[in-house]
C-alpha angles and dihedrals in degrees: 000000000000124000126189121211127180112219126172093346095309126104109227123191121216119197119206113218120238132187091270105038116209126192109271120232111249111232116215116256109245116194118218119237112282117251115256110253116232118252114269117263115264115251115241088233093060108125092213092065117084114245116242118207117213112256111235115231114261115270115256114255093208131066090226143332107317091357127130119275114276114250117243093201124093116263091218109120117240113242117210119208114217116219114256115254115235118250116263116261134192133173138158129211124193119224093221094053114134088231090068127084118239112188128202114338096350109122143149119276130180121261121167095213093052123096108262086010095271140102132180110245137186096044110157137010087107135038090242093061108081142130122223121191110209133188096034093163123193129177099230141020101260145118112283135189107247113196114193113200114205146152123230127147088205136035110276137175133228135178114235124207121190113199088342095308116116119234091191130245118329125200116222110202118228115276118226090270142329092285105045123087119233130178140224116201122208135177108229133170113237132187124241108267127016122000136180130221119191128190124194145145118203094194112030136021118279124214123280108263126224108174146315123241121200122200139166 
């Protein structure tokens, strides 16, 4: 009796012996199909493969074992620049100056307590009677202290116009008497260069005006 067994890809024939052995027929050896070899590994230098950069380990968030977290901000101190203060400024302008405009009946009159011994009287009671200070020159556009020196034995009002723009009606408190100069201080924005300040009262008389002082 003959039995065939495939071992390791080769068919092998085994012949069982009988009492009268006969030569066994030799079966042809048939090889099995060869196994497909895996593709060769790609070389790291192959241009078709994308390059992969090594990822650096994450930075430690602590200065040391058990230490506080490291700050990510720069340790450079921040320097604050303080704004420059404007240079001081001071100027004085007389009411009776020939540069000014005196309308209607407004005119200079002597007063001993006034600077230069003169004030401008009869401002008001009519729209034609006004006093306009001209050539009030300042170095920069800024807010200035405007001190109006006047004489009035009683409280009076006057409308003030700065560069043609009305600031409304101002009340000048009574001075000690009709011969003593008093002052009213205002904070007014002025333009760099020459400015004008006009005082008037279309209904009642305004105070008598001595001078204007500008400071910053």
